[in-house]
VEXDO-157191 format. One line per 2 residues: number of its first residue (from 1); their letters; for each residue x, y, z of N, C-alpha, C. Coordinates in Angstrom, 1 decimal. Example, Ala and Ser with C-alpha at 12.3 -4.5 7.8 and 13.67 -1.06 7.14 Angstrom:
<recs>
1 = as = 13.2 -5.7 7.8 12.3 -4.5 7.8 13.2 -3.3 7.8  12.8 -2.2 7.1 13.7 -1.1 7.1 12.9 0.0 7.9;
</recs>
This chain:
<recs>
1 = ms = 98.8 77.0 110.3 97.4 77.4 110.9 97.1 78.8 110.9  96.0 79.1 110.4 95.8 80.2 110.2 94.6 80.7 111.3;
3 = gv = 94.5 82.0 111.4 93.7 82.5 112.3 92.2 83.0 112.1  91.5 83.5 112.8 90.3 83.9 112.4 90.2 85.2 111.4;
5 = ly = 91.0 86.2 111.7 91.2 87.4 111.0 92.4 87.3 110.1  93.3 86.4 110.0 94.1 86.3 109.0 94.5 84.9 108.3;
7 = ee = 95.1 84.7 107.2 95.2 83.4 106.6 96.8 82.9 106.8  97.6 83.8 106.9 99.0 83.4 106.8 99.3 82.5 108.1;
9 = ss = 100.4 81.9 108.0 101.0 81.0 109.1 101.3 81.7 110.5  101.5 82.7 110.3 101.8 83.5 111.6 100.9 85.0 111.7;
11 = iw = 100.9 85.4 112.9 100.0 86.5 113.2 100.9 87.5 113.1  102.3 87.5 113.2 103.1 88.4 112.8 103.2 89.1 111.3;
13 = lf = 102.6 88.3 110.3 102.5 88.7 108.9 101.2 89.8 108.9  100.4 89.3 109.7 99.1 90.1 109.8 99.2 91.4 110.3;
15 = ll = 100.2 91.4 111.5 100.3 92.7 112.2 101.4 93.3 111.3  102.1 93.2 110.5 103.1 93.8 109.9 102.4 94.4 108.6;
17 = vt = 101.6 93.5 107.7 101.1 94.2 106.7 99.8 94.9 107.0  98.9 94.4 107.7 97.6 95.1 107.9 97.6 96.2 108.9;
19 = vl = 98.2 96.0 110.2 98.2 96.9 111.1 99.2 97.8 111.1  100.5 97.6 110.8 101.4 98.3 110.6 101.4 99.2 109.4;
21 = lg = 101.6 98.5 108.2 101.5 99.2 106.9 100.4 99.8 106.4  99.2 98.8 106.4 97.9 99.5 106.3 97.3 100.4 107.3;
23 = gg = 97.6 100.0 108.5 97.1 101.2 109.5 97.7 102.3 109.5  98.9 102.6 109.3 99.5 103.7 109.1 99.1 104.5 108.2;
25 = aa = 99.1 103.8 107.0 98.5 104.4 105.8 97.2 105.1 106.0  96.2 104.2 106.6 94.8 104.7 106.9 94.8 105.8 108.0;
27 = wl = 95.7 105.9 108.8 96.0 107.0 109.8 96.2 108.1 109.1  97.3 108.0 108.1 97.7 109.3 107.5 96.6 109.7 106.3;
29 = sg = 95.7 109.0 105.8 94.6 109.1 105.0 93.8 109.9 105.8  93.4 109.5 107.0 92.1 110.0 107.9 92.8 111.6 108.3;
31 = ra = 94.0 111.7 108.6 94.6 113.0 108.9 94.7 113.8 107.9  94.9 113.3 106.6 94.9 114.1 105.3 93.4 114.7 105.0;
33 = va = 92.4 113.7 105.2 91.2 114.2 105.0 90.8 115.2 105.9  91.1 115.1 107.2 90.7 116.1 108.3 91.8 117.5 108.1;
35 = lt = 92.7 117.4 107.5 93.4 118.6 107.6 93.2 119.6 106.1  92.5 118.9 105.1 91.8 119.6 104.2 90.3 119.9 104.1;
37 = wr = 89.8 119.8 105.5 88.5 120.1 105.9 87.4 119.2 104.9  87.7 118.3 104.7 87.0 117.4 103.9 85.9 116.4 104.8;
39 = py = 84.7 116.1 104.5 83.9 115.3 105.3 84.5 113.8 105.7  83.9 113.3 106.7 84.3 112.0 107.3 84.2 111.0 106.0;
41 = wq = 83.1 111.1 105.2 82.8 109.9 104.6 84.0 109.7 103.5  84.7 110.5 103.1 85.7 110.5 102.3 86.9 109.7 102.7;
43 = vl = 86.9 109.5 104.2 88.1 108.8 104.7 87.6 107.0 104.5  86.1 106.9 104.7 85.8 105.5 104.4 86.1 105.2 102.8;
45 = wy = 85.9 106.0 101.9 86.2 105.9 100.4 87.5 105.5 100.3  88.6 106.1 100.8 90.0 106.1 100.7 90.5 104.8 101.4;
47 = vl = 89.7 104.5 102.6 89.9 103.1 103.3 89.5 102.1 102.6  88.4 102.0 101.8 87.9 101.1 101.0 89.2 100.7 100.1;
49 = ll = 89.6 101.6 99.3 90.7 101.3 98.3 91.9 100.7 98.9  92.2 101.4 100.1 93.6 101.0 100.6 93.3 99.5 101.3;
51 = ac = 92.1 99.2 101.6 91.8 97.6 101.8 92.4 96.7 100.7  91.8 97.4 99.5 92.1 96.4 98.5 93.9 96.3 98.0;
53 = av = 94.5 97.3 98.5 95.9 97.2 98.2 96.7 96.5 99.4  95.9 96.5 100.6 96.5 95.6 101.6 96.2 94.1 101.2;
55 = rf = 95.1 93.8 100.8 94.8 92.5 100.4 95.8 92.1 99.1  96.0 93.0 98.3 97.2 92.7 97.2 98.4 92.3 97.9;
57 = lh = 98.7 93.1 99.0 100.1 92.9 99.5 100.4 91.5 100.1  98.9 91.0 100.8 99.0 89.7 101.3 99.2 88.8 100.2;
59 = fa = 98.4 88.9 99.1 98.4 88.1 98.0 99.9 88.0 97.5  100.6 89.2 97.0 101.7 89.2 96.1 103.2 88.7 97.0;
61 = lf = 102.9 89.2 98.3 104.2 88.8 99.2 104.3 87.5 100.0  102.8 87.1 100.2 102.9 86.1 101.2 101.9 84.8 100.6;
63 = eg = 101.3 84.9 99.6 100.8 83.9 98.8 99.3 83.9 99.5  98.6 84.8 100.1 97.6 84.9 100.4 96.5 84.8 99.5;
65 = tl = 95.2 84.8 99.8 94.0 84.8 99.0 93.8 86.4 98.4  93.6 86.5 97.2 93.3 87.9 96.8 91.9 88.2 96.9;
67 = ls = 91.1 87.3 96.4 89.7 87.7 96.2 89.0 86.7 97.5  89.1 87.4 98.6 88.5 86.7 99.7 87.6 87.8 100.7;
69 = lr = 86.4 87.5 100.5 85.5 88.7 101.1 85.7 88.5 103.0  86.1 87.5 103.3 86.2 87.5 104.8 87.4 88.3 105.2;
71 = yy = 88.7 88.0 104.6 89.8 88.6 105.0 89.8 90.0 104.5  89.0 90.3 103.4 88.9 91.9 103.1 88.4 92.5 104.1;
73 = la = 87.3 92.0 104.6 86.3 92.6 105.6 87.4 92.7 107.2  88.2 91.7 107.2 89.0 91.9 108.4 89.9 93.0 108.3;
75 = dl = 90.6 93.0 107.1 91.5 94.2 106.9 90.9 95.5 106.8  89.6 95.5 106.3 88.8 96.7 106.2 88.6 97.3 107.5;
77 = gv = 88.1 96.3 108.5 87.7 96.8 109.7 89.0 97.5 110.6  90.1 96.8 110.3 91.3 97.3 111.1 91.6 99.0 110.6;
79 = lv = 91.4 98.9 109.2 91.9 100.2 108.5 90.7 101.3 108.9  89.6 100.9 108.9 88.6 101.8 109.3 88.6 102.5 110.9;
81 = if = 89.1 101.6 111.6 89.5 101.9 112.9 90.7 103.0 113.0  91.8 102.6 112.2 93.0 103.5 112.2 92.7 104.7 111.5;
83 = gt = 91.8 104.7 110.4 91.4 106.0 109.5 90.4 106.9 110.4  89.5 106.4 111.1 88.9 107.2 112.0 89.5 107.7 113.3;
85 = ig = 90.4 107.1 113.9 91.3 107.7 114.9 92.0 109.0 114.4  92.7 108.8 113.2 93.5 109.6 112.5 92.8 110.9 112.1;
87 = fr = 91.5 110.5 111.7 90.6 111.7 111.3 90.2 112.5 112.6  89.7 111.8 113.6 89.2 112.5 114.8 90.2 113.4 115.6;
89 = lt = 91.3 112.7 115.7 92.4 113.4 116.5 92.7 114.8 115.9  92.8 114.5 114.5 93.1 115.8 113.7 92.2 116.7 113.7;
91 = rv = 91.0 116.5 113.7 89.8 117.4 113.5 89.5 118.0 115.0  89.9 117.3 116.1 89.6 117.8 117.4 90.9 118.8 117.6;
93 = wq = 92.1 118.5 117.2 93.2 119.5 117.2 92.9 120.8 116.5  92.2 120.7 115.2 91.9 121.8 114.4 91.1 122.7 115.0;
95 = mt = 89.9 122.2 115.4 88.8 122.9 116.1 89.1 123.5 117.2  90.0 122.9 118.2 90.5 123.7 119.4 91.5 124.7 119.3;
97 = tq = 92.3 124.5 118.3 93.6 125.3 118.1 93.0 126.5 117.2  92.4 126.2 116.3 91.8 127.5 115.3 90.8 128.2 115.8;
99 = yp = 90.0 127.7 116.7 88.9 128.4 117.3 88.6 128.3 118.7  89.9 128.6 119.6 90.0 128.5 120.7 89.0 129.3 121.7;
101 = wl = 88.3 130.3 121.0 87.4 131.1 122.0 85.8 130.5 121.8  86.0 129.5 120.9 84.6 128.9 120.5 84.3 127.4 121.2;
103 = ye = 85.8 126.6 121.2 85.6 125.3 121.6 86.6 125.0 122.6  86.5 123.9 123.2 87.4 123.4 124.1 87.5 122.0 124.0;
105 = rt = 88.6 121.3 124.2 88.8 119.7 124.1 88.4 119.1 125.2  87.5 118.1 125.1 86.9 117.4 126.4 87.9 116.1 126.7;
107 = np = 88.4 115.5 125.5 89.2 114.4 125.5 89.6 114.3 124.1  90.8 113.6 123.7 91.3 113.3 122.6 90.5 113.2 121.4;
109 = ff = 89.3 112.9 121.5 88.2 112.5 120.5 87.1 113.5 120.4  86.9 114.3 121.4 85.7 115.1 121.3 86.1 116.6 121.9;
111 = wr = 85.1 117.5 121.4 85.4 118.8 121.7 83.9 119.4 122.2  83.8 120.5 122.9 82.6 121.3 123.3 82.7 122.5 123.0;
113 = kr = 81.4 123.3 123.0 81.4 124.8 123.0 82.0 125.3 124.4  82.6 126.2 124.2 83.2 127.0 125.5 81.8 127.4 126.4;
115 = ev = 81.8 127.7 127.5 81.0 128.1 128.4 81.0 129.8 128.2  80.1 130.6 128.0 80.4 131.9 127.9 80.1 132.6 129.3;
117 = ea = 81.2 133.2 129.7 81.1 133.9 131.0 80.3 135.2 131.0  79.5 135.3 131.9 78.8 136.7 132.0 79.2 137.8 132.7;
</recs>
C-alpha cells in the first residue's frame, strides 16, 4: 500500500531516501550556495537536479517509478524545503557575524538592521 507522497510499501523508504539522503544533500547544497555568496535561485537549480537523482535512487534501489511527475514533485517539495532552510540559516549567520555593526539576528531565519544609537 503506497502513500500519497511515496510509492514504496513503507514510509520508511521514503524517509530514508528522500528525507534523510536527499534532504541532507539539499541542506548542504543550500549551505554551499550561501557560503559562496551566490543568489537563492541557484539553490532551486541544484535542488531540481537533486530531485532527479533522488527519483533515480527510488527507481534503482526499490523498483519505484522513474518518470513519475507526481512523485518527482513530492520529492522536489521536500528538497526545496531542506535547501531553503540550509540557505537561510547560513545566510543569516553570515550577515550577522561578518557585519555585526550593521545587522542583528531576529530569529534563526531573519536579520534586521541595527538601531543606530545617537
